[in-house]
FIDO-273338 format. One record per residue (C-alpha): residue number from 0; residue in three letters; x, y, z. Coordinates in steps of 0.25 Angstrom, whole numbers. Layout:
nr:rest:xx:yy:zz
NUM:Ala:X:Y:Z
...
***
This chain:
nr:rest:xx:yy:zz
0:Unk:463:432:415
1:Unk:458:443:407
2:Unk:455:457:413
3:Unk:440:459:413
4:Unk:437:471:405
5:Unk:432:482:418
6:Unk:428:499:417
7:Unk:435:510:422
8:Unk:428:507:435
9:Unk:431:492:436
10:Unk:416:486:430
11:Unk:415:475:423
12:Unk:401:480:417
13:Unk:395:474:404
14:Unk:382:475:398
15:Unk:374:463:392
16:Unk:364:464:383
17:Unk:349:456:382
18:Unk:354:453:398
19:Unk:338:444:399
20:Unk:344:434:389
21:Unk:350:421:393
22:Unk:364:424:390
23:Unk:364:437:395
24:Unk:356:435:409
25:Unk:367:427:412
26:Unk:378:434:407
27:Unk:373:447:415
28:Unk:373:437:429
29:Unk:386:431:425
30:Unk:392:445:423
31:Unk:384:452:437
32:Unk:390:439:443
33:Unk:404:444:439
34:Unk:403:456:444
35:Unk:402:464:432
36:Unk:392:476:431
37:Unk:382:474:420
38:Unk:373:479:411
39:Unk:361:470:407
40:Unk:351:475:396
41:Unk:338:471:394
42:Unk:328:472:383
43:Unk:316:472:393
44:Unk:320:475:408
45:Unk:309:468:413
46:Unk:314:455:406
47:Unk:325:456:416
48:Unk:319:456:429
49:Unk:321:442:433
50:Unk:337:443:428
51:Unk:338:455:438
52:Unk:333:445:449
53:Unk:343:435:444
54:Unk:353:445:442
55:Unk:353:450:456
56:Unk:354:464:461
57:Unk:367:470:454
58:Unk:373:484:455
59:Unk:381:479:443
60:Unk:368:476:434
61:Unk:361:486:428
62:Unk:349:484:416
63:Unk:348:491:404
64:Unk:334:490:395
65:Unk:341:489:379
66:Unk:336:485:366
67:Unk:345:478:356
68:Unk:337:489:343
69:Unk:340:501:351
70:Unk:353:507:349
71:Unk:358:514:359
72:Unk:349:505:369
73:Unk:364:498:374
74:Unk:370:510:375
75:Unk:367:513:391
76:Unk:370:498:393
77:Unk:383:495:388
78:Unk:388:509:395
79:Unk:399:507:403
80:Unk:400:494:400
81:Unk:414:486:396
82:Unk:407:476:388
83:Unk:393:471:382
84:Unk:388:457:381
85:Unk:379:457:369
86:Unk:369:445:372
87:Unk:356:451:367
88:Unk:350:442:354
89:Unk:339:439:348
90:Unk:336:423:350
91:Unk:325:422:340
92:Unk:329:409:333
93:Unk:319:408:322
94:Unk:308:417:315
95:Unk:295:412:311
96:Unk:294:410:295
97:Unk:293:422:287
98:Unk:293:425:273
99:Unk:304:434:273
100:Unk:310:427:285
101:Unk:326:431:282
102:Unk:321:446:280
103:Unk:313:443:293
104:Unk:324:438:302
105:Unk:335:450:296
106:Unk:326:460:301
107:Unk:319:456:313
108:Unk:331:447:320
109:Unk:345:450:314
110:Unk:344:466:311
111:Unk:339:467:325
112:Unk:347:457:331
113:Unk:361:465:324
114:Unk:356:479:327
115:Unk:353:475:343
116:Unk:369:470:343
117:Unk:374:481:336
118:Unk:364:492:346
119:Unk:373:484:358
120:Unk:386:486:350
121:Unk:384:501:346
122:Unk:380:505:360
123:Unk:394:496:364
124:Unk:403:504:355
125:Unk:398:518:358
126:Unk:400:513:374
127:Unk:414:518:380
128:Unk:414:505:389
129:Unk:411:494:380
130:Unk:423:486:377
131:Unk:418:472:372
132:Unk:404:465:368
133:Unk:400:451:368
134:Unk:392:445:359
135:Unk:383:434:363
136:Unk:383:424:350
137:Unk:378:412:347
138:Unk:381:397:343
139:Unk:371:401:330
140:Unk:382:408:324
141:Unk:390:395:322
142:Unk:390:384:314
143:Unk:398:370:314
144:Unk:398:369:298
145:Unk:408:374:288
146:Unk:402:379:274
147:Unk:402:365:268
148:Unk:391:361:280
149:Unk:402:352:287
150:Unk:404:351:303
151:Unk:416:357:309
152:Unk:422:350:321
153:Unk:424:364:330
154:Unk:416:376:329
155:Unk:421:390:332
156:Unk:419:403:331
157:Unk:422:404:317
158:Unk:410:395:313
159:Unk:399:406:310
160:Unk:388:402:305
161:Unk:385:408:290
162:Unk:375:419:291
163:Unk:368:415:278
164:Unk:368:402:282
165:Unk:359:405:293
166:Unk:349:412:284
167:Unk:348:401:276
168:Unk:348:390:284
169:Unk:339:395:294
170:Unk:342:383:304
171:Unk:333:385:317
172:Unk:338:396:324
173:Unk:345:403:312
174:Unk:339:416:316
175:Unk:345:416:331
176:Unk:358:412:323
177:Unk:357:422:312
178:Unk:356:434:321
179:Unk:368:430:331
180:Unk:378:428:319
181:Unk:373:442:311
182:Unk:372:449:325
183:Unk:386:442:331
184:Unk:393:448:316
185:Unk:386:461:318
186:Unk:390:463:331
187:Unk:405:460:329
188:Unk:404:469:317
189:Unk:400:480:326
190:Unk:411:477:335
191:Unk:421:478:323
192:Unk:417:488:320
193:Unk:415:498:332
194:Unk:428:493:337
195:Unk:424:485:350
196:Unk:426:471:353
197:Unk:415:460:352
198:Unk:416:446:356
199:Unk:405:436:353
200:Unk:402:424:361
201:Unk:396:412:354
202:Unk:384:406:363
203:Unk:383:391:360
204:Unk:369:385:367
205:Unk:367:390:381
206:Unk:363:385:393
207:Unk:361:384:405
208:Unk:355:390:418
209:Unk:348:404:414
210:Unk:341:417:419
211:Unk:333:421:408
212:Unk:316:419:413
213:Unk:315:410:400
214:Unk:323:396:395
215:Unk:335:404:385
216:Unk:333:398:371
217:Unk:347:392:370
218:Unk:342:384:383
219:Unk:329:381:374
220:Unk:338:377:363
221:Unk:348:367:372
222:Unk:336:360:378
223:Unk:329:359:366
224:Unk:331:345:365
225:Unk:324:343:379
226:Unk:311:352:374
227:Unk:310:350:359
228:Unk:309:363:357
229:Unk:302:364:344
230:Unk:310:378:341
231:Unk:326:376:349
232:Unk:328:362:347
233:Unk:329:366:333
234:Unk:339:375:336
235:Unk:346:366:345
236:Unk:347:357:332
237:Unk:351:368:322
238:Unk:363:371:331
239:Unk:365:356:329
240:Unk:366:356:317
241:Unk:372:369:314
242:Unk:384:367:325
243:Unk:386:351:326
244:Unk:385:351:339
245:Unk:377:359:352
246:Unk:386:368:360
247:Unk:382:372:373
248:Unk:387:383:384
249:Unk:383:386:397
250:Unk:376:399:401
251:Unk:388:402:410
252:Unk:398:400:402
253:Unk:392:409:390
254:Unk:391:420:399
255:Unk:404:419:407
256:Unk:409:418:392
257:Unk:403:430:388
258:Unk:411:437:400
259:Unk:425:430:397
260:Unk:424:435:383
261:Unk:420:449:387
262:Unk:430:451:397
263:Unk:443:443:390
264:Unk:450:452:381
265:Unk:454:443:370
266:Unk:440:439:367
267:Unk:436:442:353
268:Unk:427:436:342
269:Unk:417:426:347
270:Unk:418:415:356
271:Unk:411:401:356
272:Unk:405:398:370
273:Unk:403:385:371
274:Unk:404:374:381
275:Unk:402:361:374
276:Unk:395:356:362
277:Unk:390:344:359
278:Unk:382:336:349
279:Unk:367:337:349
280:Unk:365:323:354
281:Unk:374:324:364
282:Unk:366:337:368
283:Unk:354:329:370
284:Unk:362:318:377
285:Unk:366:329:388
286:Unk:351:334:389
287:Unk:347:321:390
288:Unk:357:318:403
289:Unk:350:330:410
290:Unk:334:331:406
291:Unk:330:317:399
292:Unk:319:319:390
293:Unk:310:311:378
294:Unk:316:323:369
295:Unk:329:322:371
296:Unk:330:308:372
297:Unk:322:308:359
298:Unk:333:317:353
299:Unk:344:309:358
300:Unk:340:296:350
301:Unk:342:304:337
302:Unk:354:304:328
303:Unk:357:319:330
304:Unk:373:319:331
305:Unk:377:330:320
306:Unk:394:331:319
307:Unk:399:337:330
308:Unk:406:351:332
309:Unk:412:357:343
310:Unk:407:370:346
311:Unk:422:377:350
312:Unk:423:386:362
313:Unk:438:386:360
314:Unk:440:400:359
315:Unk:432:406:370
316:Unk:442:395:379
317:Unk:454:399:371
318:Unk:452:413:378
319:Unk:450:407:393
320:Unk:435:404:395
321:Unk:431:392:402
322:Unk:417:384:401
323:Unk:410:382:415
324:Unk:399:372:411
325:Unk:400:358:401
326:Unk:387:356:391
327:Unk:381:345:401
328:Unk:381:355:414
329:Unk:376:367:404
330:Unk:365:356:400
331:Unk:361:352:415
332:Unk:360:367:420
333:Unk:351:371:406
334:Unk:341:360:410
335:Unk:341:362:425
336:Unk:339:376:423
337:Unk:327:372:413
338:Unk:320:361:421
339:Unk:320:373:433
340:Unk:315:382:424
341:Unk:304:375:417
342:Unk:309:373:406
343:Unk:311:358:406
344:Unk:304:350:414
345:Unk:310:346:426
346:Unk:319:330:426
347:Unk:309:320:424
348:Unk:295:325:422
***
C-alpha cells in the first residue's frame, strides 16, 4: 500500500477547484469521508449553500472564493495543501454560428480556459506545500480512429485527438473537446516548466447520483436516448462516432480514482478512468431495461452498431486501482436518481 501524502502536522489537506460542479462536489464529499482536510473553491459562495448542507458541518472544510481568470485568486486556497485537484472547467459544448467562429471560440472559450488553468498552477508553484496536482480531463480528448480513419481495437491514453481535426470537423461538443485538449496540454507544459508533479484523469461519461442542484451535463448526455434532448443526443452520437463505443464510469469511482492517483507516488502522466465501454445499441438496451420508453424503443429498432472499440483502463488498474460499480449498476442508479429529482417521470407514467 502506498504511503499517503501528509503535511508535517500529519494532515492530508487538499484543495478542490470548482467545488459546485458534479465531480468536484462529490470529490469534496469523498475527501471529507476519508478524513481529509479540504479547501473547496467556489466562484460564487451563494451557489454552495445547498452543498454545505449535504457535505455537513466539518472543522476539516473551508470554503474559498476564487476566480479562475484572476491571477493570484487561488494563492490562499492552496496554501497549506499538499495537493490540488483542478476540476473546474467550462462546460460549454458549442457556440451559435458566427461569421468568425474560430476566432470567437479562441478568444471567448479557449484563451480563458487556458488562462484559468495556468492561474491555478501558478498559485500551486508559489506554494511551498503543494506536491502534486491532479487535473480532470475528458474522454473528449481521445479518439478510436487512426490517421487513416480506421478503428483501433483498443483505445489507451496515447490515442489523443489531433487538435486540427477538432477545429476542422466541428462535430457536436467540439468546443468542449477543444478546450479540454488545449488546457490539458498547457497544464502539462506548465508543470514541466515549473517542475512539479501533475497527473491527468481522463474521465469517460460520468454518471450515478449527484449532489448538484441541477442535472449534470454528462448525465443529460447519457440519458439523451430517453429524453431525445436535441442538444445532448447529438453529443452522444458524436462520441460514439469518434470512439466506436460509449464508455461510462460511476461518480464514486471517478472520485476514488482522483484520490488514488493523488496519493500514489508512482502515478504519472494520463490515466483513463472507465468502468466499461459498450456499443451504442447495447447502451440503448441497458437503458430500456431500467426505463422502458418509446424514445429508446425507436432507437433500438435502428441499426446503429459501429465497429466496437474497447476503452482501456489498464494503466489505472495496473497501478492497483479497482472499480466498485459495473455499467448496469451505474445506469440503474443514474435513472433512479433522476426520477427522484424529477428529471425523468416516475416509472410507468
